[in-house]
N, C-alpha and C positions, 0 to 999 in steps of 0.2 A: 532484133526483129519486133515490128510495129505491132502494139496490141489492139485487138479490136475495139473501135469506139464502144462503150458501154450504153445500153439503151435505157432512157430514162425510166424511171419506176412510174408505175402507174398509182395515182392516189389510192389509198386503201378505201375503199367504199364503206367500210364500217366504222372508219375512224371519221371519215367525212359526216356520215350520217349522226354519229353521236356527237360531234362537235356542233352540228346544227340544231339537235335536240336541247345541248347545253344552252347555247345561244338563244335559242326561242323561250326556252326556260327564263333567261335571264331578262329579256324583253317584257315576258309576262309578269313577272315579280315587278319590274320598275313601273309598270303600269299600276301596280298596288300599292307602291312605298317607296321611299327614297333610297338611293344606293346606298347610303350610310348605313341603313338597318338590314341590308339583305347580307346573309352568311352562305359560308360554303355549305352547311347544312341544309339551309332553308332552299338553295339553288339545287342540290342533291336531290330532295324531297320532290320539289316542282317537276324536275326532269325525268324522275324516278330511277336513276341511278345511285350507284355508290361513290362514296367518298374517294375509293382508289380508283375507280374510272377516271372520275373526274381530274383528279391529279396525273393521272397518264396522258390527259390531253393539254391540261393549262397547269401553270405553275400558280395562278392566284386569279380572285375574282376581276382584278384590274387587267388580268392577260385576255380575260373574256371580252372585257370593255373595250379595251383596244382594238381587238379584232372586229367587234361591232361597228365601231367608228370607222374603221379604215373601209369596211364595207360599204357603209353608208356614203363616206367620202367617193369610193370607187363609182356607185350608182349615180351620184350627182354628177360626177365628172366625165362618166364614159358617153353622156351625150353630147359633147361638143369634143369627142377624142380626136376628130379629123383637124379640129382647128387649132392652130397655134396659140400660146398666150398671148402674144402679139397681136395677133389678127382678132382675137376675141376682145381685147381691150380697145382696139381701132373701131370695130363695128360698133360696141357698146359706147363708146365715147360719141360715135356719130348719131348713134339711135338716141342718146340722151339730149343733144342739140337739136336736132330736126325731126324726132319721132314722137311717140305718145306711148300711154301705158298699155293700149290697144296693141300696138306694134312689139312693144317688149314680151307682153302675153304669148305672142306667135313666134318670138324669138327668144325665149326664156333660157335657152342653152349658153347665152352670151352671159348671163350672171354668174357671179362668183359663186363658190361651193357653199359659202357660209350664208349664201342667201338661199340655195337649192338644197342644201344636205337632208332637210327632212323631206324629200319629195315622196319617198316610200314611207306610208303611213306605218309600217311595222317599226321603223324606228323613230318614230317620233316621240314615244315615252323616253327616250334617251336624251333627247333636248328639252323636255319640260321639267325637268329634275334640276332645281335651282342649286343643289349642292354638288351639280356636276357641271356646271356652267362655266366655271373659271378652268378646268381642267380640257373642256372640249374646246373653248376659244384658244386655249394655249397650243392645244395638238393643231387645229386648223390653221393658227398664225405659222408656226413651223411648218407645216406642208407649202404655203405657199411664199413665206417670206423671201426666199432668195429670188423668184422670178418677180415678186411686186416689188421689193427692195430696188433691184436693177431697173424696172420701170419707172420707178419713181425718181431715181437719180438721174436718169437720161431725160425724162418729160420736163421735171422741173429743176434739175441742177441742185438738187439739195445733196448735202453729204448724207453718206450711207446709214450714220447713225440717227438723223433726223428723218430718213425716208422709212426705216424701220420702226420708229416711233409714230409716225403719222399713220402707216398700214396698221399697227395696233390699234390706234384710234379707229379705224375704219373697220376692222373686223368686229371689235368689241361694239361698236356702235350699231353695224348691221345684225349682229348676233342677238341683240337686246331687243332690237326693233321686231325681229321677227319672233321673237319669243312673247313680246306684248302680243302681238297679233295671233299668237298660240299658231302658227305656222299654217294657219287656213288660207288656201290659196283662191280667196275670192277675188272680184274686182278692187275692194280696198286694199288687199294685199299687193297686187299689181301695182296699183296707183302710187301705193308707198314705196316701193321698190324702185319705180320709175325717178319719184321725186328725189330719192334718196342717191341715186346715181345722177342726176342733174346738179344735187349738191356737192358731189364729190369731185366730179368732172370740171364744174365751174370753179369749185375752189382750187383744183390743181391747175387750172388755165391762168387763175389769179396771181398763184404762186410764182409761175412761170414767168408771167409778163412782170410782176414785181420786181423780180431778180434781174431781168432783161434792163427794166428803165433804171435801175439803181446802177448797174454797171455802166449804162450810158452816161448817165448824171456824173460819174465819176471820171469818165474820159474827157468831159468837158473841161477847158482851161477855167 
Protein backbone atom coordinates (compact mmCIF):
# COMPACT_ATOMS: atom_id res chain seq x y z
CA UNK A 1 0.00 0.00 0.00
CA UNK A 2 1.37 3.38 -1.01
CA UNK A 3 2.11 5.75 1.81
CA UNK A 4 0.70 9.28 1.43
CA UNK A 5 3.31 11.85 0.49
CA UNK A 6 4.54 13.69 3.53
CA UNK A 7 3.77 17.38 3.70
CA UNK A 8 6.92 19.54 3.88
CA UNK A 9 7.29 21.01 7.33
CA UNK A 10 7.03 24.75 7.57
CA UNK A 11 10.09 26.51 8.97
CA UNK A 12 9.85 27.15 12.68
CA UNK A 13 9.22 30.89 12.85
CA UNK A 14 10.85 31.15 16.27
CA UNK A 15 13.99 29.44 14.98
CA UNK A 16 14.09 31.68 11.90
CA UNK A 17 13.69 34.76 14.10
CA UNK A 18 16.43 33.65 16.51
CA UNK A 19 18.83 32.93 13.65
CA UNK A 20 18.14 36.38 12.22
CA UNK A 21 18.86 37.96 15.61
CA UNK A 22 22.17 36.08 15.81
CA UNK A 23 23.20 37.07 12.27
CA UNK A 24 22.23 40.70 12.82
CA UNK A 25 24.29 40.71 16.02
CA UNK A 26 27.27 39.30 14.10
CA UNK A 27 27.04 42.10 11.52
CA UNK A 28 26.79 44.69 14.30
CA UNK A 29 29.93 43.31 15.94
CA UNK A 30 31.80 43.18 12.62
CA UNK A 31 31.13 46.90 12.25
CA UNK A 32 32.87 47.42 15.62
CA UNK A 33 35.76 44.94 15.63
CA UNK A 34 37.65 42.38 13.48
CA UNK A 35 36.11 38.93 13.18
CA UNK A 36 39.09 37.33 14.92
CA UNK A 37 38.25 39.26 18.11
CA UNK A 38 34.59 38.20 18.18
CA UNK A 39 33.74 35.43 20.64
CA UNK A 40 30.61 33.37 21.17
CA UNK A 41 30.15 35.12 24.52
CA UNK A 42 30.33 38.56 22.88
CA UNK A 43 27.89 37.51 20.18
CA UNK A 44 25.44 36.16 22.75
CA UNK A 45 25.59 39.42 24.70
CA UNK A 46 24.98 41.42 21.53
CA UNK A 47 22.06 39.19 20.53
CA UNK A 48 20.77 38.98 24.12
CA UNK A 49 20.62 35.19 24.05
CA UNK A 50 22.23 32.39 26.05
CA UNK A 51 25.12 30.22 24.86
CA UNK A 52 22.74 27.25 24.89
CA UNK A 53 20.44 29.07 22.47
CA UNK A 54 23.37 29.91 20.19
CA UNK A 55 24.55 26.28 20.01
CA UNK A 56 20.99 25.14 19.41
CA UNK A 57 21.15 26.94 16.05
CA UNK A 58 24.84 27.08 15.07
CA UNK A 59 27.89 24.89 15.56
CA UNK A 60 30.35 27.79 15.64
CA UNK A 61 30.95 31.42 14.70
CA UNK A 62 32.12 30.21 11.30
CA UNK A 63 28.68 28.68 10.74
CA UNK A 64 27.11 32.11 11.22
CA UNK A 65 29.70 33.66 8.92
CA UNK A 66 29.02 31.09 6.19
CA UNK A 67 25.28 31.73 6.34
CA UNK A 68 25.78 35.49 6.10
CA UNK A 69 28.03 35.06 3.08
CA UNK A 70 25.53 32.75 1.38
CA UNK A 71 22.78 35.31 1.98
CA UNK A 72 24.89 38.11 0.49
CA UNK A 73 25.68 36.00 -2.58
CA UNK A 74 22.01 35.07 -2.98
CA UNK A 75 20.98 38.73 -2.89
CA UNK A 76 23.69 39.62 -5.42
CA UNK A 77 22.75 36.72 -7.69
CA UNK A 78 18.96 36.86 -7.66
CA UNK A 79 18.85 40.10 -9.68
CA UNK A 80 19.98 38.13 -12.75
CA UNK A 81 18.32 34.82 -11.90
CA UNK A 82 16.40 34.79 -15.20
CA UNK A 83 19.63 34.99 -17.18
CA UNK A 84 21.93 32.02 -17.68
CA UNK A 85 25.65 32.27 -16.96
CA UNK A 86 26.44 32.10 -20.69
CA UNK A 87 23.94 34.85 -21.53
CA UNK A 88 25.32 37.09 -18.80
CA UNK A 89 28.89 36.66 -20.03
CA UNK A 90 27.88 37.29 -23.64
CA UNK A 91 26.03 40.52 -22.81
CA UNK A 92 28.81 41.69 -20.51
CA UNK A 93 31.41 41.08 -23.22
CA UNK A 94 29.38 43.04 -25.77
CA UNK A 95 28.83 45.88 -23.31
CA UNK A 96 32.57 45.99 -22.55
CA UNK A 97 33.33 46.40 -26.26
CA UNK A 98 30.63 48.83 -27.32
CA UNK A 99 29.13 50.32 -24.16
CA UNK A 100 30.06 52.76 -21.42
CA UNK A 101 30.16 53.00 -17.64
CA UNK A 102 26.66 54.51 -17.77
CA UNK A 103 25.40 51.50 -19.74
CA UNK A 104 26.92 49.23 -17.11
CA UNK A 105 25.22 51.22 -14.36
CA UNK A 106 21.87 50.60 -16.03
CA UNK A 107 22.61 46.88 -16.45
CA UNK A 108 24.71 46.11 -13.41
CA UNK A 109 22.97 42.75 -13.00
CA UNK A 110 25.51 41.56 -15.59
CA UNK A 111 28.37 42.04 -13.15
CA UNK A 112 29.87 39.03 -11.40
CA UNK A 113 28.82 38.35 -7.78
CA UNK A 114 32.29 39.36 -6.52
CA UNK A 115 31.56 42.84 -7.95
CA UNK A 116 28.00 43.10 -6.61
CA UNK A 117 28.25 41.10 -3.41
CA UNK A 118 28.15 44.14 -1.11
CA UNK A 119 25.08 45.66 -2.78
CA UNK A 120 23.13 45.40 0.46
CA UNK A 121 24.73 47.80 2.98
CA UNK A 122 23.82 45.44 5.83
CA UNK A 123 26.57 43.07 4.69
CA UNK A 124 29.23 45.67 3.96
CA UNK A 125 31.06 45.18 7.26
CA UNK A 126 31.52 41.54 6.30
CA UNK A 127 33.59 42.53 3.26
CA UNK A 128 35.60 45.31 4.85
CA UNK A 129 37.32 43.12 7.44
CA UNK A 130 40.84 42.44 6.07
CA UNK A 131 41.10 39.26 8.15
CA UNK A 132 38.14 37.76 6.28
CA UNK A 133 39.22 38.70 2.75
CA UNK A 134 41.03 35.49 1.85
CA UNK A 135 38.27 33.33 3.33
CA UNK A 136 35.52 35.21 1.45
CA UNK A 137 37.42 35.23 -1.84
CA UNK A 138 37.99 31.48 -1.58
CA UNK A 139 34.26 30.92 -1.03
CA UNK A 140 33.40 33.14 -4.01
CA UNK A 141 35.94 31.31 -6.14
CA UNK A 142 34.48 27.92 -5.23
CA UNK A 143 30.93 29.09 -5.94
CA UNK A 144 31.63 30.07 -9.56
CA UNK A 145 34.72 28.01 -10.38
CA UNK A 146 32.94 25.30 -12.36
CA UNK A 147 30.94 27.67 -14.60
CA UNK A 148 33.79 30.10 -15.17
CA UNK A 149 36.38 27.39 -15.81
CA UNK A 150 34.18 25.84 -18.51
CA UNK A 151 33.70 29.28 -20.05
CA UNK A 152 37.44 30.06 -20.12
CA UNK A 153 38.31 26.64 -21.56
CA UNK A 154 35.77 27.10 -24.34
CA UNK A 155 36.49 30.77 -25.09
CA UNK A 156 40.28 30.71 -24.85
CA UNK A 157 41.19 27.09 -25.49
CA UNK A 158 43.03 26.90 -22.17
CA UNK A 159 43.68 23.71 -20.20
CA UNK A 160 41.38 23.44 -17.17
CA UNK A 161 44.16 24.09 -14.64
CA UNK A 162 45.21 27.31 -16.40
CA UNK A 163 41.57 28.40 -16.65
CA UNK A 164 41.12 27.88 -12.90
CA UNK A 165 44.24 29.89 -12.09
CA UNK A 166 43.16 32.69 -14.42
CA UNK A 167 39.75 32.82 -12.79
CA UNK A 168 41.40 32.97 -9.37
CA UNK A 169 43.42 36.00 -10.52
CA UNK A 170 40.23 37.69 -11.76
CA UNK A 171 38.33 37.06 -8.50
CA UNK A 172 41.17 38.29 -6.30
CA UNK A 173 41.72 41.37 -8.46
CA UNK A 174 38.07 42.40 -8.58
CA UNK A 175 37.53 41.81 -4.87
CA UNK A 176 40.52 43.88 -3.74
CA UNK A 177 39.70 46.61 -6.24
CA UNK A 178 36.20 46.86 -4.77
CA UNK A 179 37.53 46.83 -1.23
CA UNK A 180 39.92 49.67 -2.08
CA UNK A 181 36.88 51.62 -3.31
CA UNK A 182 35.09 50.68 -0.05
CA UNK A 183 32.23 49.19 -2.10
CA UNK A 184 30.80 52.70 -2.58
CA UNK A 185 28.73 52.60 -5.76
CA UNK A 186 29.39 56.10 -7.05
CA UNK A 187 30.40 57.16 -10.59
CA UNK A 188 34.03 56.27 -9.89
CA UNK A 189 32.98 52.75 -8.85
CA UNK A 190 31.03 52.13 -12.06
CA UNK A 191 33.85 53.55 -14.18
CA UNK A 192 36.31 51.21 -12.48
CA UNK A 193 34.06 48.17 -12.99
CA UNK A 194 33.68 49.07 -16.66
CA UNK A 195 37.43 49.46 -17.18
CA UNK A 196 38.09 46.22 -15.28
CA UNK A 197 35.70 44.32 -17.54
CA UNK A 198 37.25 45.86 -20.65
CA UNK A 199 40.63 44.67 -19.38
CA UNK A 200 39.33 41.15 -18.67
CA UNK A 201 37.46 40.61 -21.93
CA UNK A 202 40.21 42.25 -23.97
CA UNK A 203 42.73 39.94 -22.32
CA UNK A 204 40.61 36.84 -22.96
CA UNK A 205 40.29 37.80 -26.62
CA UNK A 206 44.06 38.25 -26.89
CA UNK A 207 44.68 34.82 -25.31
CA UNK A 208 42.25 33.13 -27.72
CA UNK A 209 43.71 34.90 -30.77
CA UNK A 210 47.25 34.09 -29.66
CA UNK A 211 46.51 30.37 -29.39
CA UNK A 212 44.77 30.41 -32.77
CA UNK A 213 47.69 32.21 -34.44
CA UNK A 214 50.22 29.79 -32.96
CA UNK A 215 48.15 26.83 -34.14
CA UNK A 216 48.05 28.25 -37.68
CA UNK A 217 51.79 28.89 -37.63
CA UNK A 218 52.45 25.27 -36.66
CA UNK A 219 50.34 24.04 -39.58
CA UNK A 220 52.51 25.85 -42.13
CA UNK A 221 55.19 23.70 -43.79
